[in-house]
C-alpha positions as CSV (number, residue, x, y, z in Angstrom):
1,M,104.2,72.8,134.5
2,N,105.7,73.5,137.9
3,Q,104.9,76.4,140.2
4,L,108.0,78.2,141.4
5,G,108.0,80.5,144.4
6,V,109.9,83.8,144.2
7,R,112.3,82.8,146.9
8,Q,113.0,79.6,145.1
9,L,113.8,81.6,142.0
10,A,116.1,84.0,143.9
11,E,118.0,81.0,145.3
12,W,118.2,79.5,141.8
13,L,119.6,82.7,140.3
14,A,122.1,83.0,143.2
15,D,123.4,79.4,142.7
16,A,126.4,79.6,140.4
17,K,126.5,75.8,140.1
18,R,123.1,75.7,138.4
19,A,122.4,76.9,134.9
20,P,120.2,80.0,135.1
21,P,116.7,79.8,133.6
22,V,115.3,82.0,130.8
23,I,113.1,84.4,132.6
24,L,110.2,85.0,130.2
25,D,108.2,88.1,131.0
26,V,104.8,87.9,129.3
27,R,103.4,91.2,130.5
28,E,102.5,94.2,128.4
29,P,105.3,96.7,127.5
30,W,103.9,99.4,129.8
31,E,104.1,96.9,132.7
32,V,107.7,96.0,131.9
33,G,108.5,99.7,131.8
34,T,107.1,100.0,135.3
35,A,108.8,97.0,137.0
36,A,111.1,94.4,135.5
37,L,113.6,91.7,136.4
38,P,117.1,92.3,134.9
39,G,117.9,90.1,132.0
40,A,114.3,88.9,131.5
41,V,113.2,88.1,127.9
42,H,110.1,90.1,127.1
43,V,107.5,88.5,124.9
44,P,103.9,89.7,125.5
45,M,101.4,86.9,126.1
46,R,99.6,87.7,122.8
47,D,102.8,87.2,120.8
48,I,103.9,83.8,122.3
49,P,102.2,81.7,119.6
50,Q,104.1,83.5,116.9
51,R,107.4,83.9,118.8
52,A,107.8,80.6,120.7
53,H,110.3,79.5,118.2
54,E,112.7,82.2,119.5
55,L,113.0,80.4,122.8
56,D,115.6,77.7,123.5
57,Q,114.0,74.4,124.2
58,A,117.2,73.2,125.9
59,R,116.9,75.7,128.7
60,E,114.5,75.8,131.5
61,I,112.0,78.7,131.4
62,V,110.5,80.7,134.2
63,A,107.4,82.5,133.0
64,L,106.3,85.6,134.9
65,C,103.6,88.2,134.8
66,H,102.0,90.6,137.3
67,H,100.4,88.0,139.7
68,G,101.0,84.7,137.9
69,A,97.8,84.0,136.0
70,R,98.9,85.0,132.5
71,S,102.2,83.3,132.9
72,M,100.5,80.1,134.0
73,Q,98.6,80.1,130.8
74,V,101.8,80.7,128.8
75,A,103.6,78.0,130.8
76,I,100.9,75.4,130.0
77,F,101.0,76.4,126.3
78,L,104.8,76.1,126.1
79,E,104.9,72.9,128.0
80,R,102.6,71.4,125.4
81,M,105.2,72.4,122.8
82,G,107.9,70.5,124.6
83,F,109.5,73.3,126.8
84,T,110.4,72.8,130.4
85,V,108.5,75.6,132.1
86,H,108.0,76.9,135.6
87,N,105.3,79.5,136.5
88,L,106.5,82.2,138.9
89,A,103.8,82.0,141.5
90,G,102.7,85.5,142.6
91,G,104.6,87.1,139.7
92,I,106.5,90.3,139.8
93,D,104.3,91.6,142.6
94,A,105.4,88.7,144.9
95,W,109.0,89.3,143.8
96,S,108.7,92.9,145.0
97,R,107.0,92.0,148.3
98,E,109.2,89.0,149.2
99,V,112.6,89.3,147.5
100,D,113.4,92.8,146.2
101,A,111.4,95.8,147.5
102,S,113.3,98.1,145.1
103,V,111.1,96.6,142.3
104,P,108.1,98.9,142.1
105,R,104.6,97.5,142.8
106,Y,101.7,98.6,140.6
């Protein structure tokens, strides 16, 4: 499982030559309603074991949560299942602070 910084993710998303990752948001619904990244797939952490089959193993995944702890646990779990996963270090909070201040902080 790799750690990925928010600026690295922003560069990746801006690179038209590189296939975009699946951004997997593992936060609770109320958190996603407060602040979200466009196009992210939302699967709450508690639902990952039952819904992992919905994810495409051929695509790289970037897991995110509020600060990066829950997503790290999910990334480790998915990696054991054969997925290529990156944990977004600092989560959506770091994204708001370092990349896009229009994303609300909570």
